[in-house]
C-alpha positions in Angstrom: 0.0 0.0 0.0 2.9 2.4 0.9 4.4 1.5 -2.5 1.2 2.4 -4.4 0.8 5.6 -2.4 4.4 6.6 -3.2 4.0 5.9 -7.0 0.8 8.1 -7.1 2.9 10.9 -5.4 5.6 10.5 -8.0 3.2 10.5 -10.9 1.5 13.6 -9.6 4.9 15.3 -9.3 6.0 14.3 -12.8 2.7 15.6 -14.2 3.1 18.9 -12.3 6.7 19.4 -13.6 5.7 18.6 -17.2 2.9 21.0 -17.0 5.1 23.7 -15.5 7.7 23.2 -18.4 4.9 23.6 -20.9 3.6 26.9 -19.4 7.1 28.2 -19.1 7.8 27.4 -22.8 4.6 29.2 -23.9 5.4 32.2 -21.8 8.9 32.5 -23.2 7.6 32.0 -26.7 5.1 34.9 -26.2 7.9 37.1 -24.8 10.3 36.5 -27.7 10.2 39.4 -30.2 8.4 38.4 -33.3 9.7 39.2 -36.7 8.1 42.3 -38.2 5.5 41.5 -40.8 6.5 44.6 -42.8 9.6 44.8 -45.0 12.7 45.7 -43.2 13.5 48.1 -46.1 13.0 51.8 -45.6 11.3 53.7 -48.3 12.4 57.1 -49.7 10.6 59.6 -51.8 11.6 62.9 -53.4 9.3 65.7 -52.1 6.7 66.7 -54.8 3.0 67.6 -54.8 2.4 63.9 -55.7 4.6 62.4 -53.0 3.4 64.8 -50.3 -0.2 63.4 -50.6 1.1 59.9 -49.7 3.7 60.8 -47.1 1.2 59.9 -44.4 1.5 56.2 -45.5 5.3 56.2 -44.6 6.8 55.4 -41.2 9.8 56.4 -39.0 12.1 54.1 -41.0 11.3 56.1 -44.2 12.5 59.4 -45.6 11.6 62.2 -47.9 14.3 64.3 -49.6 14.2 67.7 -51.3 16.5 69.9 -53.3 14.9 73.2 -52.5 17.1 76.2 -51.7 16.6 79.4 -49.9 13.5 79.9 -47.7 11.7 77.1 -49.6 13.7 74.5 -47.9 12.5 75.8 -44.6 8.9 75.6 -45.6 9.3 72.1 -47.1 10.8 70.8 -43.8 8.1 72.3 -41.8 5.5 70.9 -44.1 6.9 67.4 -43.2 6.8 68.0 -39.5 3.5 66.4 -39.0 4.7 63.1 -40.6 6.9 60.4 -38.9 9.4 60.3 -41.8 13.1 61.4 -41.7 13.9 64.4 -43.8 16.8 64.9 -46.1 18.0 68.3 -47.5 20.0 67.7 -50.6 22.7 70.0 -52.1 24.6 69.7 -55.4 27.7 71.4 -54.1 29.4 72.4 -50.9 28.6 76.1 -51.3 24.9 75.3 -51.6 25.2 73.0 -48.6 26.6 75.9 -46.5 24.0 78.3 -47.6 21.3 75.7 -46.8 22.7 75.1 -43.3 22.7 78.9 -42.7 19.0 79.2 -43.6 18.0 76.1 -41.5 20.1 77.2 -38.5 18.7 80.8 -38.6 15.1 79.4 -38.6 15.9 76.7 -36.0 14.6 74.1 -38.4 15.9 70.5 -38.0 16.7 68.3 -41.0 17.8 64.7 -40.2 20.2 64.3 -43.1 22.1 66.6 -45.2 22.6 65.2 -48.7 25.6 65.8 -50.9 24.6 65.0 -54.5 27.5 65.7 -56.9 26.6 65.1 -60.5 28.7 65.5 -63.6 25.8 67.4 -65.2 25.0 69.2 -61.9 26.1 72.5 -60.4 29.4 71.4 -59.0 32.9 72.7 -59.5 35.1 70.2 -61.3 37.5 70.3 -58.3 34.8 69.0 -55.9 33.8 66.1 -58.2 37.5 65.1 -59.0 38.6 65.3 -55.5 35.5 63.5 -54.2 37.1 62.1 -51.0 38.1 65.6 -49.8 34.7 67.0 -50.8 32.8 64.4 -48.9 35.1 65.0 -45.9 34.2 68.7 -46.0 30.5 67.8 -46.4 30.8 65.7 -43.3 32.3 68.6 -41.4 29.3 70.8 -42.4 26.8 68.1 -41.5 28.3 67.5 -38.1 28.5 71.3 -37.4 24.8 71.5 -38.1 24.0 68.4 -36.2 22.8 66.1 -39.0 24.0 62.9 -40.6 25.6 63.0 -44.0 24.1 61.3 -47.1 26.4 61.0 -50.1 25.0 60.2 -53.5 27.2 60.9 -56.6 26.0 60.1 -60.0 26.6 56.5 -61.1 27.9 57.4 -64.5 30.9 59.2 -62.9 31.4 56.5 -60.3 31.4 53.7 -62.8 34.7 55.0 -64.2 36.0 56.2 -60.8 35.4 53.3 -58.5 38.3 54.0 -56.4 36.5 57.1 -55.1 34.1 54.8 -53.1 36.7 55.2 -50.4 35.0 58.5 -49.7 32.4 56.3 -47.9 34.6 56.5 -44.8 33.4 60.0 -44.3 29.7 59.5 -44.8 27.0 58.2 -42.6 24.7 57.1 -45.5 25.4 56.4 -49.2 22.7 56.3 -51.9 23.5 54.1 -54.9 21.9 55.5 -58.0 21.1 52.2 -59.5 19.2 53.1 -62.6 22.2 52.3 -64.7 21.8 48.7 -63.5 18.0 48.5 -64.2 18.0 48.7 -67.9 20.3 48.7 -70.9 19.8 52.1 -72.3 20.9 51.1 -75.8 18.7 47.9 -76.2 15.9 48.8 -73.7 16.3 45.3 -72.2 15.6 45.3 -68.5 17.9 43.6 -66.1 16.8 40.3 -64.3 16.8 40.7 -60.6 19.8 38.3 -60.2 21.9 40.6 -62.6 20.7 43.7 -60.8 21.5 42.3 -57.4 25.0 41.3 -58.5 25.8 44.8 -59.7 24.3 46.6 -56.7 26.1 44.0 -54.4 29.4 44.8 -56.0 29.0 48.5 -55.1 27.9 47.5 -51.6 31.0 45.5 -51.1 33.3 48.5 -52.1 31.3 50.8 -49.8 31.5 48.4 -46.9 35.2 47.9 -47.4 35.8 51.6 -46.8 33.2 51.9 -44.0 31.7 48.7 -42.5 29.1 50.8 -40.6 27.7 52.8 -43.5 24.0 52.8 -44.1 23.1 52.1 -47.8 20.1 53.3 -49.6 19.5 52.5 -53.3 17.6 54.6 -55.8 15.3 52.7 -58.2 13.6 54.6 -61.0 10.1 53.8 -62.0 10.8 55.2 -65.5 14.6 55.3 -66.2 15.5 58.1 -68.6 11.9 59.4 -68.1 10.9 57.5 -71.1 7.5 55.8 -71.2 8.8 52.7 -72.9 11.2 52.1 -70.0 8.6 52.2 -67.3 8.8 49.4 -64.6 5.6 48.0 -63.2 5.1 47.8 -59.4 5.8 44.1 -59.5 9.1 44.7 -61.4 10.2 47.3 -58.9 9.4 44.9 -56.1 11.4 42.2 -57.7 14.4 44.4 -57.8 14.0 45.6 -54.2 13.6 42.1 -52.9 16.8 41.0 -54.7 18.8 43.5 -52.7 17.0 43.8 -49.4 19.5 41.8 -47.4 22.3 44.0 -48.4 20.8 47.5 -48.1 18.8 49.6 -45.7 16.3 51.4 -47.9 15.2 52.1 -51.4 14.4 55.5 -52.8 11.7 55.4 -55.4 12.4 57.9 -58.1 9.2 59.2 -59.5 10.4 61.5 -62.2 8.2 61.2 -65.2 5.4 59.7 -63.2 2.3 62.0 -63.0 -0.1 60.0 -60.8 0.4 58.4 -57.4 -1.2 55.0 -58.0 2.1 53.3 -59.1 3.9 54.7 -56.0 1.1 53.6 -53.6 1.1 50.1 -55.1 4.9 49.9 -54.7 4.6 51.0 -51.0 1.8 48.6 -50.4 3.6 45.6 -51.9 6.8 46.5 -50.0 4.9 46.5 -46.7 3.1 43.3 -47.4 4.7 40.2 -45.8 
């Protein structure tokens, strides 16, 4: 009888311990952070009447940039204050960046990133483009003096023949890869497959990371490369390119030049934020 009684006690104890382990396992599982259902990719847009109407659909991981100068830049930043997005104030040369900082500082307006966007066809002295490393270093000093992070985004045509200048990444917080050169063959009109596109972007990412392992990387994808109707990418095609690089980059900037309606942009955002 004592034996049976002891066995019952043991069985009850084992059952209790098993039940306790199950409960602990469930609690731990509930406490573990779940993977976000939304894409980890941030989304960037250039400020325009079209994009301003959909800025409310963006979040704190996203950004809106603008190239306005003078007092207009102040008004643009203030217009975005009611949205959770990060703001980027883009300049084409160092003189313009200094002038922009002066306006923002005088008005006590905060811009999250200062962008340095040297283009061969842009308003930049040849010396600033040819000595890009020193120019980015100077841009960093301006950004730090103002209290913002520096975004660098030189034109891809220039960078393709001057890849050693990716060493300038060591002075920048963020680099934007203007990837439209990789999206389509401008001579034949043939669009790149996602695998081809990913390989080209990945090669640039590797060069940037070798100079600055901590750099944040954004990639610009154009809906209509060259602003030609026949080159237009559908939302699904844009998403295929974005998904092919999402493990290597932090955000994509959707270039909407040539697009007059916001339906394509809205659909791209919807698809990016769908699991």
